[in-house]
N, C-alpha and C positions, 0 to 999 in steps of 0.2 A: 531624108535619114541623114546623120552624119555616120562617117564611118571613122574607125578608130584600130590603129592598131599598133599594139601596146605589145611592152615586151617587162617584165617585172622579173628581178634580180631577187631569189631566194639563195641563201647560205645555209645548203642543207647538208651533202657532205662532201667535200674537196678528195678533188680525186688528182685534177695536175691544171695549172695554175696556166691560163692562155691569155697572152696580151695581145692587144690590140696595136696595131701597126703605127699607127701616128697619133699624138695627139690632133684633136678637133678643139676647133674654133667654133665660137659660139657668141652671136651678141643678145646682152641684156635685154631684154624689154620692160614695159610697165609689167609691175607686179611679182616680178621674176627675184627671186632669193637664192642663196648658194645650194640648198636643201631642195628647190623645186628646180633649180637647174640639173643640176646630179640626177634628180630624180625622172625628168623628161626624157634624160639621153642615156637611160639605162645602167645607170652608174650608179652603186652600192653607196649607200650615206656614210658608209665607212671612211672616203675618200674625201671627209668634208676638210680634216689639215693637209690633204695634199694640196687643194684645190686653194686653201688659202694660202699656201707657201708659192704655189705657181704663178698666184693674182696677187700677190701683195700688195702692188704699187697701184692697181687699180681699183683696190677698195677704200671705200669709207667709215667712218666709227663706226663699229660693230659689224666690222664683216659686211657690209652691205653694197648691194654693184649698184654701180653707176648705170641708167639706160642709155642704150645706144651703144655703150663702151664693150669692144672685145674682150671675151675672156679664154682663157686656155681650159682645156679641159683635163680632169688626170686621166694617164693610161690606164683603165681600168683593166684587173685580172678577173676573170669569170671562173669563180670557180666552181661552181657545180656545171660537170659539164652533161652527164647524161641524165640528170633531174631536172631539164631546164628547156622548155620548149614556147616561139611565140605562137600567140593566137590572136585570128583576125576576131573584133569584135564590135557588133552592130549597136550603136547605142544614143538615143535621142535626146538624152539629158544633157543639162548643161556641163556637168561634172564627168566627166568618159569613167566608163567601168571599166576596170582594170583585171584580168585573170591571168591567170600561170597555171601550167599543166608539168606536175610533180609524177613521174612512172612509179617512184618510190611506193606509192598508194596504192598505187593496183589500179587496174583497167576502170571502174565504178567511178571509182573518187578521186581522180587524177587531177580531173578540173578544178581549181580554186578560182572563185571570187573574190578578189581584195576589196572587200566592204567601205574599211576606212583606214587610217592610218594613225590610229589610237596608239599602239603599241610600234611605234616606228623606234624609238628611243631606246628599244629595249632588246635583249640577246639572253634568247634559253636555250639552257640544255637539258638533253630530255633522254632519261636512261633508264629502258625498261631492264627489269633482274634477268640475270645469268643470262643466255644464250648461245648460241656454238655448241660445244662438245656436252655444257651445263643446261639440262633443262630445267633447272630447277624444281619444284615440288610439284608429285605426280600421284596422280590417282585415277580411275577408271569410271567413268560415266555412261552406262547401257554397254557394258562391257568394250566401252571404247578407250583407246588412251589419252588422258590428256593433262596438261603439261602449262606450269606456271609460266612460263619465259612466252609464251605462244600468244594467254589471254592478254599479260602485261604489254606486248609489246603493241597489239592490237589496241589498247586503250591510248597508248602513247602515240601513235599516231592520227589517232581522230584527236587528240590533245594537240599535236602538231599545227593540224590540218584549220583546226580553230586560231590559234596563234598568229599562223601565217596569214589569215583571214583581215587581220586587223593590223598589219606591215609588220609583224615582229621578227627577228633573225632570229632561225628557228636550227638549233644542231642535233641531228638525231645520232646518239652513239654508239646503240648498238641498233643494226640495221639488218632487214633482210629483201632482198630484192626481189626475190619470188614472188612474199605474200602477202605484202600489202596490207589493206584495209579490208578484213571478211566478215560477210555476214551471217557466215554458218555458225552453229551451236559448236560444231566438234569440230578444234581448227586441230589441223592433222599437226602432229610432232615433227619436226624435221631440227636438224645440227648444223646450217648453214650460214648463222647469221656470222656476221663480222663486226668487228669495231672500227669505230672514225679514224683513218678513213675510208682505211678498204684492209686492214689487216685482221688474220686469223686468229681467232680467240683459243687463247692456251688451257689446255687442262689443266692448271693449275690456279685454284682459286686464289691464290696471292695473286700468281702473275696475273687472271682475269682483273682484279680488283686494282690492281697498280696501272694495267692496261689504261682503262678505262678514266682512270683519275688524272695521268698524266696527258689525257687528250682534251677531258677538260677543261686541266687548269692551264695547257699550253693555249688552249685558245682565249681563255679567260684576261690572258697575261697579254694578249695581242689586243685584244680590244679594248678603247678608251672608255666607251658608254659604262655610264656611272651605272645603270640600272641593270643588271645579272644575275639570271638565276636558275640553278640548276633542279630539275626536279627528278626523283626516282620513284620507277613503280615497281611493287614488289605485291605477289598475292601469296598470304602466308598459308601455312600447311600447321593442325594442330590436330586434337581429337577429333573425330567423326562427331562428333553431339557439340561440339564448339560452335557456334555460329557467333559471329563477332561484326562488327560497324567496321566501316573504314576508320582509318586511324593513322596518327601521322606524327613524325620524330622530326627534330633539326638540333644542331648544336647547341650544346651547352651555354656556347660564348658569345653566339647570334643573336641580335640582337634583331635583324632585318629576315633571319629566317624562322623565326619564333613571329614575328609579324605576317611571314608570308603565311604561316602555319593556321592559324588563327582567324587569318580572311578565308584560306579555303574552306577551315571549322566551320565559319560562320554561314557560308553558302553552301554546306552540305546540310545543317541545321534546319536555314530555311527551307529545302527543298523537301525534307521529309517531311516537315510539317505542313507544309502544300499536299504533296503525295499522299504522305500515312498520316495523319491527325493525331489517330489514334496510338499511335507509336513513338516511343520515345527513342532518339538515338543515341546512344552510346559512346561516339565518335570520342577521340580525346588527343588533346597534343601533348608531349611530353620531349623532355630532352635524352638523347641516346648518344652519349661522343665514343664512345668505345665501337661503334662499327666504322668500317675502313673508311669508307664512304665519305660517311658524315664528319672524319675526324682529320681528313687528309683533302678533300678537294677546297678549292678558293670559293666559289661564290657563295653566297646566301644559299641556302638549302633546304628543301623538304623530301623526305620520305615519306612515301606512303604506301600503306599495305592496304589491298584492295577487299581484303576479304581471306576466308578458309575455305581451299580449295578441296579439302575433302568434306565441307559441311554442305548435305541437300539445300536448305534455302543460301547460303552463300553463291551455292553453283548458280543457282538461280539468277544471281546477280550478275554472275561475270561469264554465262553460258549463252543468254541471250543478248545477240547484237545490241537491241533497243535500251537495254540497260549499259552496257560499257559504252555506248554513245553518250548516255547521260551521265555516268560519272566522268568520259570526259567536258561534259559544258558545264557539272558542276566544279570541276576542278579549273577550267577556264573563268567562269566565275569568278572563283575565289581570287585569282590572278589577274583578272582585272580590277576586281578593287582593290588589289594591294598595291598594285603601278599609280592606279586614280587617288588613292589613299596620301601619297607622296612619297618620294624615291630617294 
C-alpha cells in the first residue's frame, strides 16, 4: 500500500505572511510542468509568474521545463496560519488523494478531500450577509431567536468547502472562528464575526459595507487569475405570509455577472424539477446596481437571497441542515457550469 504525505495550501484567511528560509532547488523529471512542480512542493499556483522570472534562462518555448535541469522554487509565503494542517493519507490508487484540514469549518467538517483540480484557475470571494454587531433579519422559531447572518454563513461555509474540493482558491470575507458548519436547526446567535483578514466589524452599515468591499477589491487586484467571482448570500425578511424562491441579483453592466447568475438559476430549476416536479420554481435573475456591494466590488458577482426568514415554508428551507447543504450544492453546481462554459 502506497503512503502519501501531502499538504495542500488553501488561501482562506490571511493572518500573517510566513516566509520559508531559503529557495529550494528541484530537478525536473519526465511529465513535470510548472504547475505540477509548484503543486508537488506545496507552493500556491499564484507563484507561477515568480517561478518564470527565477528560471527564465532554463525554460523553452511555452515556459516548458527541460528534463534533468535544476529549477529554483519561489519563496512561498503560507498565508493561512491557523486554518491549515498536513494530513497523512493512505491510498492504493495511482493518483494520490489529497486532503487538507481547515478548522474554520468546525470539527465535523474540517477534513476536506481535494477531489480534483477542475477549479484550479479560479478565485472565489464569499460574503455572507451582515455579521458582527448586525445579525441581519431576525425572528423567532419555537420561541427562540434566529438570525439571518447565522444561516447565510452556514450555507457559505458549505459552499466554500465544495469549491475547495475542486481546487479553487477561496476567501471567506466574513467569518466566525467559533461556529463552523453546524447541523442544528437553531443556530445560536452571536456577534463575534470578523471581516477578512481579522478585522472587527464596525457598527455603521456604511463602514461595514466599505470594509468588506475594500477587502475583496484589494485581493482581486492582487491576483492575476482572470476567473475571479464574488458570491454574496443573504436571507430576506418580508411579510410572514410571503413565500419566496431563491433569487439572484447582478450588476446591470456585468455580462459575466449575469451569465454567472443564469447558470446558478439553471441549476436550481433542474433540481426543483427533479425533487419537486409538481411545483413551479419562481426564482429569477435581475440587475440591481443600487446595492453597495453590487455597485462597488470589482469581480463579477451574484447576490443571492435564500428565502424569507419569517415565512414558515422558507424557514424549512434554511433551518434543516440538509436543505442548507442542498442550497450550497445547487449554487456550487451553477458555479461549475459557469466556469466550464468558458471564462
